[in-house]
KELO-710871 format. One line per 8 residues: their letters; for each residue x negated, y negated, z negated of N, C-alpha, C. Coordinates in pm, whole numbers, m for minus. Layout:
BEGIN
a) X,Y,Z,X,Y,Z,X,Y,Z; ...
//
This chain:
BEGIN
mnfrraee) 1134,m234,m1449,1014,m253,m1354,925,m334,m1405; 826,m283,m1396,700,m467,m1429,614,m489,m1311; 584,m617,m1307,517,m667,m1207,338,m665,m1261; 198,m654,m1267,75,m663,m1272,78,m648,m1173; m115,m693,m1181,m194,m719,m1072,m269,m582,m1045; m305,m497,m966,m302,m420,m831,m482,m375,m928; m543,m242,m993,m598,m216,m1044,m709,m137,m901; m832,m131,m936,m874,m3,m849,m819,110,m812
fdaeeivi) m789,174,m973,m760,290,m965,m626,380,m912; m560,217,m893,m435,162,m787,m440,238,m659; m568,258,m596,m554,237,m424,m507,360,m356; m557,465,m486,m460,601,m392,m344,614,m399; m264,544,m500,m123,573,m471,m48,441,m439; m166,356,m386,m40,245,m281,m55,318,m130; m220,370,m145,m220,450,16,m106,519,48; m42,591,m60,41,701,m54,142,673,m65
lrkntfek) 214,481,m102,324,486,m86,336,365,50; 237,376,93,239,312,226,249,404,312; 181,506,332,226,591,443,370,651,399; 370,687,318,543,701,337,656,612,339; 630,477,349,663,376,388,663,348,534; 510,363,592,527,383,762,640,456,828; 615,599,740,675,746,834,867,677,803; 873,649,656,1028,640,671,1111,542,718
ingknlaq) 999,438,716,1048,265,750,1038,279,942; 879,244,960,849,254,1113,852,362,1171; 907,484,1117,893,641,1174,1019,658,1260; 1084,540,1242,1213,565,1330,1202,497,1505; 1106,424,1467,1055,308,1590,976,347,1678; 850,400,1568,792,378,1645,678,522,1674; 604,555,1778,531,638,1844,466,705,1666; 463,863,1671,335,897,1595,195,811,1600
evldvlnk) 209,803,1685,14,788,1740,7,640,1675; 85,518,1691,127,400,1602,101,475,1455; 184,522,1398,193,548,1307,36,604,1234; 17,670,1309,m115,787,1250,m265,649,1233; m251,562,1336,m332,428,1310,m307,329,1222; m190,338,1177,m123,253,1093,m199,282,965; m155,430,948,m223,491,835,m370,528,835; m464,456,948,m592,513,923,m628,392,906
kngvltil) m590,273,912,m641,146,913,m609,77,744; m550,171,665,m466,128,553,m531,234,437; m641,299,485,m712,425,358,m757,357,242; m783,393,165,m841,396,9,m924,266,32; m1023,241,105,m1151,143,168,m1116,56,190; m985,54,273,m936,m65,307,m804,m138,236; m780,m66,132,m715,m100,12,m823,m174,m71; m878,m117,m97,m1046,m156,m231,m1063,m318,m201
dkmkkrem) m1094,m294,m27,m1144,m411,41,m1000,m560,54; m896,m494,25,m780,m641,51,m778,m658,m99; m783,m551,m215,m801,m638,m364,m880,m710,m364; m1025,m737,m348,m1131,m781,m344,m1093,m926,m308; m1096,m935,m180,m1087,m1064,m109,m918,m1162,m158; m803,m1054,m176,m676,m1150,m249,m607,m1045,m347; m549,m1132,m426,m488,m1128,m532,m410,m1017,m487; m389,m900,m511,m270,m791,m463,m185,m760,m623
fcfvdnek) m85,m707,m596,31,m693,m702,134,m579,m749; 164,m484,m775,208,m360,m805,375,m363,m880; 426,m357,m840,561,m346,m908,561,m173,m934; 599,m157,m1071,625,m52,m1138,680,m13,m1195; 763,123,m1224,905,168,m1278,828,289,m1311; 853,318,m1434,823,453,m1518,683,452,m1508; 564,376,m1488,404,418,m1481,400,467,m1332; 529,494,m1215,508,473,m1108,509,371,m985
iigtgvgq) 400,312,m887,380,221,m827,510,174,m731; 614,114,m708,689,132,m591,712,36,m520; 617,m37,m547,580,m156,m407,454,m239,m450; 422,m296,m325,279,m377,m351,323,m507,m326; 256,m616,m366,293,m742,m309,97,m829,m286; 111,m904,m208,m46,m1018,m203,26,m1156,m211; m97,m1224,m311,m83,m1348,m351,m189,m1421,m192; m210,m1570,m254,m313,m1622,m137,m435,m1657,m206
n) m501,m1657,m175,m636,m1704,m263,m647,m1828,m207
//
């Protein structure tokens, strides 16, 4: 597993990872309407904006993003 700074080209994969995480983890306790709002608020443009405002990192295994994290600016 590698740890690297997220790049713009990672945004779509990060969105998919977050959507899957919301559904698998939060889906057990939250209504579908809430999940829909979370997914809408975590689209590609939002992720790109977050990348500009603070450091975002990716945990990568076999060239697949398996996790993300943010640093503080």
